[in-house]
C-alpha positions in Angstrom: -5.1 -21.5 -0.2 -6.9 -18.0 0.6 -7.2 -18.4 4.2 -3.4 -19.1 4.4 -2.7 -16.0 2.5 -5.2 -13.9 5.1 -3.2 -15.7 8.1 0.1 -14.9 6.7 -0.7 -11.1 5.6 -1.8 -10.9 9.4 1.6 -11.2 10.5 2.7 -8.5 8.2 3.0 -5.5 9.4 1.5 -2.3 7.4 4.4 -0.4 6.5 5.8 -4.0 5.2 2.1 -4.0 3.2 2.3 -1.1 2.2 5.9 -1.9 1.1 5.1 -4.8 -1.1 2.1 -3.5 -2.7 4.5 -0.2 -3.9 6.9 -2.7 -5.6 3.8 -4.8 -7.1 2.5 -1.4 -8.2 6.1 0.2 -10.0 6.1 -3.3 -11.6 2.8 -2.8 -13.0 3.7 0.6 -14.2 7.1 -1.1 -16.3 5.1 -3.8 -17.5 2.0 -0.8 -19.1 5.2 1.4 -20.2 6.8 -1.6 -22.2 3.4 -2.5 -23.5 2.4 1.3 -24.5 6.1 1.5 -26.2 5.4 -1.8 -27.8 2.3 -0.5 -29.3 3.6 2.9 -30.5 6.4 1.1 -32.2 6.1 -2.0 -33.3 4.2 -2.9 -36.6 1.7 -5.2 -34.9 -1.4 -6.6 -36.8 -4.9 -5.8 -35.7 -5.4 -8.8 -33.5 -1.9 -8.3 -32.0 -2.5 -4.6 -31.4 -6.1 -5.4 -29.6 -4.6 -8.1 -27.8 -1.9 -5.7 -26.5 -4.6 -3.1 -25.4 -6.6 -5.9 -23.5 -3.4 -6.7 -21.7 -3.1 -2.6 -21.2 -6.4 -2.4 -19.6 -5.9 -5.6 -17.6 -2.3 -3.9 -16.3 -4.4 -0.4 -15.5 -7.0 -2.2 -13.6 -4.5 -3.7 -11.6 -2.8 -0.4 -11.0 -6.4 0.9 -10.1 -7.1 -1.7 -7.4 -3.4 -1.5 -6.4 -3.9 2.3 -5.5 -7.1 1.3 -3.9 -5.6 -0.8 -1.5 -2.4 1.6 -0.8 -4.9 4.0 0.2 -6.7 2.0 2.9 -3.2 0.8 4.2 -1.9 4.3 4.5 -5.2 5.3 6.1 -5.3 2.3 8.5 -1.7 3.2 9.2 -2.2 7.1 9.9 -5.2 6.0 12.5 -2.4 3.7 14.3 0.2 6.3 14.6 -2.4 8.8 15.7 -3.1 6.3 18.0 0.6 5.9 19.0 0.8 9.5 19.5 -2.1 9.8 22.1 -1.2 6.9 23.8 2.4 8.5 24.1 0.9 11.8 25.0 -1.1 10.1 27.7 1.5 8.3 29.7 3.6 11.3 29.1 0.7 13.4 30.7 0.2 10.9 33.4 4.3 10.2 34.4 4.3 14.2 34.4 1.2 14.2 36.8 2.5 11.4 39.6 5.9 12.3 39.0 5.6 15.8 40.4 2.4 15.5 42.9 5.5 12.9 44.4 7.3 16.0 44.9 5.1 18.5 46.1 4.5 15.8 49.1 
């Protein structure tokens, strides 16, 4: 099952993956805000309050994990962009050199 998910993710662009993770992170933040609001406003028993705090801790852990994944993907995206710019620059340089050298001969 995990191998299938990895293979599906290989076919997805980095930008798509970043968007997907940002959406998941936003949903986690929404869930966290709802839980914090409920914790502040509702009259909860000690057991319910503890369960809510445990849920909030789990959501915070998910958000931190998503932040790490996003940082990694953004770094990879930055590297790919720099590589693309470098290749474009080299291609333009070769075009300039060969095109204008043919005119001189």
